[in-house]
Steps between C-alpha positions, in 0.01 A plus 500: 500500500353247260370626168134602522231282350124484479257272679500139394181494301437197280746540212362554154745393233514557130725326252617549144801627311525864400611634162855431387620849594403443866740204506790694345479313169434811293496874559193672643233625252540868427138609442151457638178419317153599620261206537207717600491472879867421546836512322742225395870524423592445133820515296563805284553470125872558550516222762301263277739554209810470715391205716299307241177496705144620465324749729449236770864381487431179307794405274424550129851488359857479617638830621757651260855395579612861495224750558552842353544739786314826501716810502591600853275777624602769739389435859199719582564777744447422867128549522413441135515134600244563774273694264516202266395277789201726562397491134530120480346450846787285629740517793878462499462123452256547206205380711161653411405741778168646386263505207617672184374857442166523324659662194780243472499296183377149572666193356293315239254256651625142494332167539529348848790251498373143528686428825323791672144411394374464856293726718743692716402486870466824691824487701570872520508497880664158542867516600751215513686476832775265611389358834776288656600367156143452374364743241145595595243717324350758737303816448677832545348589841606160637856548377522849650349390832738207538806701403403771748458246779835340418669840535330552839315799354813717498500804273622414151721732296514401134776612262413589141745597226639429157707196409790726394621838621488800265701712743792383720381736774181293519701188577694671778175643637336155501791350694507784755123491540509125566766533769330788678147357486602154622715646778216727614194277459636144467351390831144613426440451126581259221637596160362339186631491142387317188837327461590706192836632382589868524343698782367201696828308483705800620254559784519133604880491492523799736220412742621455860208296636381139459146633455547501122275300268465463125171411330597292197294290256467128572820310426720809483766627740639848550847399621491804731566517876180438694227246424298430187123453514368321192168653400336527159518264205661779296621858528149643455363305797802593710449868414133476598598380848789746530275796420250396768739385772700801616419779743767734360654499150828672422560563130833569328513578126289240318285460191133413436515186717610702802237765424227234482594336831529843668160595360339178631650562843406868515141441387438256786639746759859380547769765547729564202834677551655585161866591480402769252854611422577163338271566203294257291174383654606635840506849350136469393534347154332188359163579664652491849234601758508880514380508860806304610725789391347727764622500861255359759385769746693350792834496311741794537510692167879534518535122514278455194700760309813291559334213312483731197828688515776378270736740678453327836760242600416131501519502879259795528240340273530162673468656845193696386340179377567336838332793678200475265468124554514559874222755476285259298559216745396726787163550329435129455284312752690295756467126417283314745644197684432171330203301626605251767299237313291205614640218708580173322633166620731305269569131571866413432619139487847346451586182313575341843140557609552799730226762485449857621223754455637843407272792592557817296290760319424552133732805508808289579736425214603151390850526658323561835317169458820314412695653790227425755457142378877431493544630854205299633624180334869555580599507131786700343332815370728548200424149373128482576244512220122473520294309245128470446346155509516477119880525524538856372748711698398835645729770359617720787643750250163584345452804727144403593319468829302197614181689422613606152579138419153397615624243754199429727505397862539122536732461200741207535861533379809282517833620641794372296870532585705527181874478439500867402543808716322829437716800590390863504726705268563876492679656204692826540632700206787746537421856391736784421432872514552761764422436869258403643407285200827309467488149645325164461119509506242225533337448158324164538403238758381151410556134585733244345474124528833324558610136508568414864806282442674705230759771585400855425770557238345222290162677511604849394256488208221489762661733752604786272301718261626530140826697477573764238859590586841360594484554876350213704248556780568411863283309747403586856250377758273695734255402770136507392313801636130595511605839358658332198845560356658848532449732203869591482780253569731606780691177571206367702581128467774242468662369184390154381744221423397359159650162599216450750177319425177706532394356835844570648492861375138592568350235732164339425259727687520816290685691773792595274460663158727540198635833376645538148710815455521597131797731425502787253597370158607824334634848563364700793 
């Protein structure tokens, strides 16, 4: 399925170049300074001396050729690091997560830097969102509404956890939990991460369903199986959406950042399932919501106890979590069918002067409009594009309906046949482990655009996802189906000859789709 996006409201853009550290030209400031109603990042005295900069990062002298290194300090014990995060009010990435305690010593007041002497607009509820390649500024309710609609209002299970594991058992538990949850609920829910290392990466790499999405800041990519959704100009904005988006939050280990997002979710009524045995925030530290540590009344007490027990096996704790998630889902209201929408008529013309009127509803998606127009005009579906009268192409991958795009009845569009072929692609990743989890599972579905007259083997950079191991993937083809591609690959299709051109391998009407089988790249 295409990556979700929000409605195409008029884009609001902002320009400018951020501080040098945001461009990788210098390290990130290590301290914050209170400016009254907000904080700014500043360089510590040690950084200033070592880097030759002032508090704002402006160069004042050349950095010493050989900086004297401070004596190596012993690494704080496991959760001394997290207590330090609480005291400094930062998360694992040193992002400010809440106001400093009232009794904390404040930094000396400083004059407002000249470049910031402007009245800051009230943008607290404005969130950046990538809409079909255009960054738009929308308010938080709009972002949440559009994301929900894009996911067809399916229940959303969000994964929260630290960026590194303190306990190897936690890593094994995360992997087992991912496999069991996706196998049990993959058809009815979606799984959402924040695209972070550690817990979220392990969960993503073991998930057995294509219903896996990662909310990442604008311009960033997770590199995980599944699909990225770019939302938020920075990590703080992304966290604001993440904490408001899920129906169920599963927490594993974690520090103050995890505790904050769990607290935001719990306070608005979302379900929080802490893997208490893993420690850290999930054990109740860092101001984790105390109420989330208690079993809901409809959950079996013995299942909740298995979330706490360090003596329980990984399989027992993971299975208990699956039972608890099932109980929570059973208490949630059944999603109502989507509105059928209002009828609209779209006028489609070709360059040769042919014209048809396509009658659909505002609930139909853009690919429906393209398919209907191509069939009516006798055009090859895989090579047909629609353009507005100003020449701008309609992006069929934007994940939006006709109504969400605001296309009114009577709109005129041009049908263009290009020398490119759009092919539906399904990516399967091989998984190890004990039966029934061993096998190749669907992890992503999208579309690729191929040159019609160029053999497939010369377009592997378009056909294949990035590889991280020595074993090459294999290609297959399957017939398109209204039910979509199978969740587990069982030799459903035929192998594809890479010497063929795209039209020879897949046709031009979208009836045949590409399958990429990614092998295991390491030990089982």
